[in-house]
CHARMM internal coordinates of N, CA and C (Angstrom, degrees):
IC EDIT
DIST 1 N 1 CA 1.4240
DIST 1 CA 1 C 1.5240
ANGL 1 N 1 CA 1 C 107.35
DIST 1 C 2 N 1.3440
ANGL 1 CA 1 C 2 N 116.65
DIHE 1 N 1 CA 1 C 2 N 139.81
DIST 2 N 2 CA 1.4735
ANGL 1 C 2 N 2 CA 120.97
DIHE 1 CA 1 C 2 N 2 CA -174.83
DIST 2 CA 2 C 1.5152
ANGL 2 N 2 CA 2 C 108.64
DIHE 1 C 2 N 2 CA 2 C -123.43
DIST 2 C 3 N 1.3400
ANGL 2 CA 2 C 3 N 116.70
DIHE 2 N 2 CA 2 C 3 N 136.25
DIST 3 N 3 CA 1.4534
ANGL 2 C 3 N 3 CA 122.75
DIHE 2 CA 2 C 3 N 3 CA 174.04
DIST 3 CA 3 C 1.5224
ANGL 3 N 3 CA 3 C 108.88
DIHE 2 C 3 N 3 CA 3 C -121.98
DIST 3 C 4 N 1.3635
ANGL 3 CA 3 C 4 N 117.16
DIHE 3 N 3 CA 3 C 4 N 92.02
DIST 4 N 4 CA 1.4564
ANGL 3 C 4 N 4 CA 119.96
DIHE 3 CA 3 C 4 N 4 CA -178.90
DIST 4 CA 4 C 1.5452
ANGL 4 N 4 CA 4 C 112.20
DIHE 3 C 4 N 4 CA 4 C -63.10
DIST 4 C 5 N 1.3080
ANGL 4 CA 4 C 5 N 115.37
DIHE 4 N 4 CA 4 C 5 N 143.81
DIST 5 N 5 CA 1.4488
ANGL 4 C 5 N 5 CA 121.74
DIHE 4 CA 4 C 5 N 5 CA 178.31
DIST 5 CA 5 C 1.5261
ANGL 5 N 5 CA 5 C 108.89
DIHE 4 C 5 N 5 CA 5 C -131.44
DIST 5 C 6 N 1.3505
ANGL 5 CA 5 C 6 N 114.98
DIHE 5 N 5 CA 5 C 6 N 129.18
DIST 6 N 6 CA 1.4707
ANGL 5 C 6 N 6 CA 119.44
DIHE 5 CA 5 C 6 N 6 CA 178.14
DIST 6 CA 6 C 1.5216
ANGL 6 N 6 CA 6 C 106.14
DIHE 5 C 6 N 6 CA 6 C -88.72
DIST 6 C 7 N 1.3496
ANGL 6 CA 6 C 7 N 117.07
DIHE 6 N 6 CA 6 C 7 N 124.79
DIST 7 N 7 CA 1.4468
ANGL 6 C 7 N 7 CA 121.62
DIHE 6 CA 6 C 7 N 7 CA -179.36
DIST 7 CA 7 C 1.5375
ANGL 7 N 7 CA 7 C 109.80
DIHE 6 C 7 N 7 CA 7 C -124.97
DIST 7 C 8 N 1.3096
ANGL 7 CA 7 C 8 N 116.05
DIHE 7 N 7 CA 7 C 8 N 160.48
DIST 8 N 8 CA 1.4651
ANGL 7 C 8 N 8 CA 119.23
DIHE 7 CA 7 C 8 N 8 CA 178.57
DIST 8 CA 8 C 1.5426
ANGL 8 N 8 CA 8 C 112.08
DIHE 7 C 8 N 8 CA 8 C 127.18
DIST 8 C 9 N 1.2965
ANGL 8 CA 8 C 9 N 114.36
DIHE 8 N 8 CA 8 C 9 N 175.78
DIST 9 N 9 CA 1.4676
ANGL 8 C 9 N 9 CA 121.20
DIHE 8 CA 8 C 9 N 9 CA 179.39
DIST 9 CA 9 C 1.5140
ANGL 9 N 9 CA 9 C 109.59
DIHE 8 C 9 N 9 CA 9 C -119.73
DIST 9 C 10 N 1.2946
ANGL 9 CA 9 C 10 N 114.37
DIHE 9 N 9 CA 9 C 10 N 168.19
DIST 10 N 10 CA 1.4566
ANGL 9 C 10 N 10 CA 118.70
DIHE 9 CA 9 C 10 N 10 CA 176.29
DIST 10 CA 10 C 1.5232
ANGL 10 N 10 CA 10 C 111.83
DIHE 9 C 10 N 10 CA 10 C 106.34
DIST 10 C 11 N 1.3424
ANGL 10 CA 10 C 11 N 116.43
DIHE 10 N 10 CA 10 C 11 N -155.55
DIST 11 N 11 CA 1.4262
ANGL 10 C 11 N 11 CA 122.24
DIHE 10 CA 10 C 11 N 11 CA -178.34
DIST 11 CA 11 C 1.5283
ANGL 11 N 11 CA 11 C 112.45
DIHE 10 C 11 N 11 CA 11 C -65.70
DIST 11 C 12 N 1.3285
ANGL 11 CA 11 C 12 N 115.09
DIHE 11 N 11 CA 11 C 12 N 135.75
DIST 12 N 12 CA 1.5069
ANGL 11 C 12 N 12 CA 120.23
DIHE 11 CA 11 C 12 N 12 CA -179.11
DIST 12 CA 12 C 1.5182
ANGL 12 N 12 CA 12 C 108.46
DIHE 11 C 12 N 12 CA 12 C -70.78
DIST 12 C 13 N 1.3022
ANGL 12 CA 12 C 13 N 118.72
DIHE 12 N 12 CA 12 C 13 N 127.63
DIST 13 N 13 CA 1.4579
ANGL 12 C 13 N 13 CA 120.87
DIHE 12 CA 12 C 13 N 13 CA 179.55
DIST 13 CA 13 C 1.5207
ANGL 13 N 13 CA 13 C 114.81
DIHE 12 C 13 N 13 CA 13 C -74.67
DIST 13 C 14 N 1.3792
ANGL 13 CA 13 C 14 N 117.13
DIHE 13 N 13 CA 13 C 14 N -18.16
DIST 14 N 14 CA 1.4506
ANGL 13 C 14 N 14 CA 119.84
DIHE 13 CA 13 C 14 N 14 CA -175.61
DIST 14 CA 14 C 1.5178
ANGL 14 N 14 CA 14 C 112.36
DIHE 13 C 14 N 14 CA 14 C -124.19
DIST 14 C 15 N 1.3293
ANGL 14 CA 14 C 15 N 119.27
DIHE 14 N 14 CA 14 C 15 N 16.59
DIST 15 N 15 CA 1.4487
ANGL 14 C 15 N 15 CA 122.04
DIHE 14 CA 14 C 15 N 15 CA -178.07
DIST 15 CA 15 C 1.5376
ANGL 15 N 15 CA 15 C 110.40
DIHE 14 C 15 N 15 CA 15 C 57.94
DIST 15 C 16 N 1.3102
ANGL 15 CA 15 C 16 N 114.64
DIHE 15 N 15 CA 15 C 16 N -154.68
DIST 16 N 16 CA 1.4686
ANGL 15 C 16 N 16 CA 120.65
DIHE 15 CA 15 C 16 N 16 CA -179.09
DIST 16 CA 16 C 1.5207
ANGL 16 N 16 CA 16 C 108.45
DIHE 15 C 16 N 16 CA 16 C -98.08
DIST 16 C 17 N 1.2908
ANGL 16 CA 16 C 17 N 119.56
DIHE 16 N 16 CA 16 C 17 N 86.79
DIST 17 N 17 CA 1.4255
ANGL 16 C 17 N 17 CA 123.93
DIHE 16 CA 16 C 17 N 17 CA 178.84
DIST 17 CA 17 C 1.5112
ANGL 17 N 17 CA 17 C 112.50
DIHE 16 C 17 N 17 CA 17 C -147.53
DIST 17 C 18 N 1.2750
ANGL 17 CA 17 C 18 N 114.77
DIHE 17 N 17 CA 17 C 18 N 153.29
DIST 18 N 18 CA 1.5054
ANGL 17 C 18 N 18 CA 119.92
DIHE 17 CA 17 C 18 N 18 CA 176.97
DIST 18 CA 18 C 1.4974
ANGL 18 N 18 CA 18 C 109.84
DIHE 17 C 18 N 18 CA 18 C -115.04
DIST 18 C 19 N 1.3212
ANGL 18 CA 18 C 19 N 119.23
DIHE 18 N 18 CA 18 C 19 N 6.21
DIST 19 N 19 CA 1.4474
ANGL 18 C 19 N 19 CA 121.75
DIHE 18 CA 18 C 19 N 19 CA -179.17
DIST 19 CA 19 C 1.4968
ANGL 19 N 19 CA 19 C 114.38
DIHE 18 C 19 N 19 CA 19 C -71.71
DIST 19 C 20 N 1.3134
ANGL 19 CA 19 C 20 N 117.17
DIHE 19 N 19 CA 19 C 20 N 165.20
DIST 20 N 20 CA 1.4672
ANGL 19 C 20 N 20 CA 122.51
DIHE 19 CA 19 C 20 N 20 CA 178.64
DIST 20 CA 20 C 1.5308
ANGL 20 N 20 CA 20 C 109.14
DIHE 19 C 20 N 20 CA 20 C -73.29
DIST 20 C 21 N 1.3279
ANGL 20 CA 20 C 21 N 116.23
DIHE 20 N 20 CA 20 C 21 N 135.18
DIST 21 N 21 CA 1.4593
ANGL 20 C 21 N 21 CA 122.87
DIHE 20 CA 20 C 21 N 21 CA 177.63
DIST 21 CA 21 C 1.5048
ANGL 21 N 21 CA 21 C 109.27
DIHE 20 C 21 N 21 CA 21 C -116.74
DIST 21 C 22 N 1.3538
ANGL 21 CA 21 C 22 N 118.67
DIHE 21 N 21 CA 21 C 22 N 129.04
DIST 22 N 22 CA 1.4727
ANGL 21 C 22 N 22 CA 120.33
DIHE 21 CA 21 C 22 N 22 CA 176.66
DIST 22 CA 22 C 1.5303
ANGL 22 N 22 CA 22 C 110.80
DIHE 21 C 22 N 22 CA 22 C -64.20
DIST 22 C 23 N 1.2914
ANGL 22 CA 22 C 23 N 117.06
DIHE 22 N 22 CA 22 C 23 N 133.29
DIST 23 N 23 CA 1.4570
ANGL 22 C 23 N 23 CA 121.83
DIHE 22 CA 22 C 23 N 23 CA 179.71
DIST 23 CA 23 C 1.5319
ANGL 23 N 23 CA 23 C 108.82
DIHE 22 C 23 N 23 CA 23 C -130.27
DIST 23 C 24 N 1.3434
ANGL 23 CA 23 C 24 N 115.10
DIHE 23 N 23 CA 23 C 24 N 152.20
DIST 24 N 24 CA 1.4801
ANGL 23 C 24 N 24 CA 121.63
DIHE 23 CA 23 C 24 N 24 CA -179.60
DIST 24 CA 24 C 1.5301
ANGL 24 N 24 CA 24 C 107.54
DIHE 23 C 24 N 24 CA 24 C -118.87
DIST 24 C 25 N 1.3539
ANGL 24 CA 24 C 25 N 116.76
DIHE 24 N 24 CA 24 C 25 N 129.92
DIST 25 N 25 CA 1.4520
ANGL 24 C 25 N 25 CA 122.29
DIHE 24 CA 24 C 25 N 25 CA 177.88
DIST 25 CA 25 C 1.5284
ANGL 25 N 25 CA 25 C 107.82
DIHE 24 C 25 N 25 CA 25 C -73.61
DIST 25 C 26 N 1.3622
ANGL 25 CA 25 C 26 N 119.72
DIHE 25 N 25 CA 25 C 26 N 120.75
DIST 26 N 26 CA 1.4655
ANGL 25 C 26 N 26 CA 122.44
DIHE 25 CA 25 C 26 N 26 CA -175.42
DIST 26 CA 26 C 1.5306
ANGL 26 N 26 CA 26 C 112.39
DIHE 25 C 26 N 26 CA 26 C -114.11
DIST 26 C 27 N 1.3459
ANGL 26 CA 26 C 27 N 119.40
DIHE 26 N 26 CA 26 C 27 N -16.45
DIST 27 N 27 CA 1.4378
ANGL 26 C 27 N 27 CA 120.01
DIHE 26 CA 26 C 27 N 27 CA -179.88
DIST 27 CA 27 C 1.5255
ANGL 27 N 27 CA 27 C 109.43
DIHE 26 C 27 N 27 CA 27 C -162.41
DIST 27 C 28 N 1.3219
ANGL 27 CA 27 C 28 N 116.45
DIHE 27 N 27 CA 27 C 28 N 151.25
DIST 28 N 28 CA 1.4376
ANGL 27 C 28 N 28 CA 123.11
DIHE 27 CA 27 C 28 N 28 CA 174.68
DIST 28 CA 28 C 1.5278
ANGL 28 N 28 CA 28 C 110.64
DIHE 27 C 28 N 28 CA 28 C -136.34
DIST 28 C 29 N 1.3125
ANGL 28 CA 28 C 29 N 116.09
DIHE 28 N 28 CA 28 C 29 N 149.19
DIST 29 N 29 CA 1.4618
ANGL 28 C 29 N 29 CA 121.60
DIHE 28 CA 28 C 29 N 29 CA 174.43
DIST 29 CA 29 C 1.5103
ANGL 29 N 29 CA 29 C 108.46
DIHE 28 C 29 N 29 CA 29 C -141.36
DIST 29 C 30 N 1.3288
ANGL 29 CA 29 C 30 N 117.18
DIHE 29 N 29 CA 29 C 30 N 141.30
DIST 30 N 30 CA 1.4412
ANGL 29 C 30 N 30 CA 122.24
DIHE 29 CA 29 C 30 N 30 CA 172.49
DIST 30 CA 30 C 1.4969
ANGL 30 N 30 CA 30 C 109.05
DIHE 29 C 30 N 30 CA 30 C -94.62
DIST 30 C 31 N 1.3461
ANGL 30 CA 30 C 31 N 115.75
DIHE 30 N 30 CA 30 C 31 N 127.21
DIST 31 N 31 CA 1.4786
ANGL 30 C 31 N 31 CA 119.99
DIHE 30 CA 30 C 31 N 31 CA -179.66
DIST 31 CA 31 C 1.5055
ANGL 31 N 31 CA 31 C 107.19
DIHE 30 C 31 N 31 CA 31 C -119.69
DIST 31 C 32 N 1.3364
ANGL 31 CA 31 C 32 N 114.92
DIHE 31 N 31 CA 31 C 32 N 121.95
DIST 32 N 32 CA 1.4490
ANGL 31 C 32 N 32 CA 119.87
DIHE 31 CA 31 C 32 N 32 CA 179.95
DIST 32 CA 32 C 1.5391
ANGL 32 N 32 CA 32 C 111.38
DIHE 31 C 32 N 32 CA 32 C 66.72
DIST 32 C 33 N 1.3042
ANGL 32 CA 32 C 33 N 116.45
DIHE 32 N 32 CA 32 C 33 N -144.60
DIST 33 N 33 CA 1.4562
ANGL 32 C 33 N 33 CA 121.91
DIHE 32 CA 32 C 33 N 33 CA -175.30
DIST 33 CA 33 C 1.5619
ANGL 33 N 33 CA 33 C 110.27
DIHE 32 C 33 N 33 CA 33 C -105.71
DIST 33 C 34 N 1.3589
ANGL 33 CA 33 C 34 N 116.49
DIHE 33 N 33 CA 33 C 34 N 94.37
DIST 34 N 34 CA 1.4366
ANGL 33 C 34 N 34 CA 119.06
DIHE 33 CA 33 C 34 N 34 CA 175.45
DIST 34 CA 34 C 1.5276
ANGL 34 N 34 CA 34 C 116.13
DIHE 33 C 34 N 34 CA 34 C 93.01
DIST 34 C 35 N 1.3016
ANGL 34 CA 34 C 35 N 119.61
DIHE 34 N 34 CA 34 C 35 N 6.99
DIST 35 N 35 CA 1.4521
ANGL 34 C 35 N 35 CA 121.31
DIHE 34 CA 34 C 35 N 35 CA 175.85
DIST 35 CA 35 C 1.4827
ANGL 35 N 35 CA 35 C 110.80
DIHE 34 C 35 N 35 CA 35 C -102.99
DIST 35 C 36 N 1.3429
ANGL 35 CA 35 C 36 N 117.84
DIHE 35 N 35 CA 35 C 36 N 127.92
DIST 36 N 36 CA 1.4511
ANGL 35 C 36 N 36 CA 122.06
DIHE 35 CA 35 C 36 N 36 CA -178.05
DIST 36 CA 36 C 1.5581
ANGL 36 N 36 CA 36 C 108.72
DIHE 35 C 36 N 36 CA 36 C -111.27
DIST 36 C 37 N 1.3194
ANGL 36 CA 36 C 37 N 114.76
DIHE 36 N 36 CA 36 C 37 N 132.92
DIST 37 N 37 CA 1.4724
ANGL 36 C 37 N 37 CA 123.11
DIHE 36 CA 36 C 37 N 37 CA 177.12
DIST 37 CA 37 C 1.5280
ANGL 37 N 37 CA 37 C 105.21
DIHE 36 C 37 N 37 CA 37 C -104.93
DIST 37 C 38 N 1.3173
ANGL 37 CA 37 C 38 N 118.40
DIHE 37 N 37 CA 37 C 38 N 113.51
DIST 38 N 38 CA 1.4642
ANGL 37 C 38 N 38 CA 122.33
DIHE 37 CA 37 C 38 N 38 CA -175.14
DIST 38 CA 38 C 1.5229
ANGL 38 N 38 CA 38 C 109.40
DIHE 37 C 38 N 38 CA 38 C -111.55
DIST 38 C 39 N 1.3313
ANGL 38 CA 38 C 39 N 117.43
DIHE 38 N 38 CA 38 C 39 N 133.18
DIST 39 N 39 CA 1.4611
ANGL 38 C 39 N 39 CA 122.92
DIHE 38 CA 38 C 39 N 39 CA -179.79
DIST 39 CA 39 C 1.5025
ANGL 39 N 39 CA 39 C 110.35
DIHE 38 C 39 N 39 CA 39 C -114.24
DIST 39 C 40 N 1.3277
ANGL 39 CA 39 C 40 N 116.57
DIHE 39 N 39 CA 39 C 40 N 125.13
DIST 40 N 40 CA 1.4639
ANGL 39 C 40 N 40 CA 122.78
DIHE 39 CA 39 C 40 N 40 CA -177.39
DIST 40 CA 40 C 1.5298
ANGL 40 N 40 CA 40 C 108.45
DIHE 39 C 40 N 40 CA 40 C -118.04
DIST 40 C 41 N 1.3780
ANGL 40 CA 40 C 41 N 114.19
DIHE 40 N 40 CA 40 C 41 N 156.60
DIST 41 N 41 CA 1.4748
ANGL 40 C 41 N 41 CA 121.01
DIHE 40 CA 40 C 41 N 41 CA 170.48
DIST 41 CA 41 C 1.5011
ANGL 41 N 41 CA 41 C 106.46
DIHE 40 C 41 N 41 CA 41 C -128.08
DIST 41 C 42 N 1.3535
ANGL 41 CA 41 C 42 N 116.29
DIHE 41 N 41 CA 41 C 42 N 148.80
DIST 42 N 42 CA 1.4701
ANGL 41 C 42 N 42 CA 119.06
DIHE 41 CA 41 C 42 N 42 CA 176.97
DIST 42 CA 42 C 1.5212
ANGL 42 N 42 CA 42 C 110.70
DIHE 41 C 42 N 42 CA 42 C -65.11
DIST 42 C 43 N 1.3077
ANGL 42 CA 42 C 43 N 117.25
DIHE 42 N 42 CA 42 C 43 N 144.03
DIST 43 N 43 CA 1.4733
ANGL 42 C 43 N 43 CA 121.98
DIHE 42 CA 42 C 43 N 43 CA 176.42
DIST 43 CA 43 C 1.5178
ANGL 43 N 43 CA 43 C 105.70
DIHE 42 C 43 N 43 CA 43 C -85.58
DIST 43 C 44 N 1.3042
ANGL 43 CA 43 C 44 N 116.45
DIHE 43 N 43 CA 43 C 44 N 115.33
DIST 44 N 44 CA 1.4848
ANGL 43 C 44 N 44 CA 123.29
DIHE 43 CA 43 C 44 N 44 CA -175.36
DIST 44 CA 44 C 1.5305
ANGL 44 N 44 CA 44 C 112.81
DIHE 43 C 44 N 44 CA 44 C -76.44
DIST 44 C 45 N 1.3266
ANGL 44 CA 44 C 45 N 118.51
DIHE 44 N 44 CA 44 C 45 N -30.96
DIST 45 N 45 CA 1.4689
ANGL 44 C 45 N 45 CA 120.09
DIHE 44 CA 44 C 45 N 45 CA -173.24
DIST 45 CA 45 C 1.5246
ANGL 45 N 45 CA 45 C 113.46
DIHE 44 C 45 N 45 CA 45 C -102.81
DIST 45 C 46 N 1.3290
ANGL 45 CA 45 C 46 N 116.38
DIHE 45 N 45 CA 45 C 46 N 23.52
DIST 46 N 46 CA 1.4646
ANGL 45 C 46 N 46 CA 119.12
DIHE 45 CA 45 C 46 N 46 CA -178.90
DIST 46 CA 46 C 1.5032
ANGL 46 N 46 CA 46 C 110.31
DIHE 45 C 46 N 46 CA 46 C -92.89
END
COOR INIT
IC SEED 1 N 1 CA 1 C
IC BUILD
């Protein structure tokens, strides 16, 4: 089960909303033994 979290500073990519936003998985990395680092981008045309 995955719980994506948006982190960082600066302009909010999703404004003030709590709704579900479509995301696309663009990269993965394995860190250590069994830890996956997943990178997503917002889907612009959804």
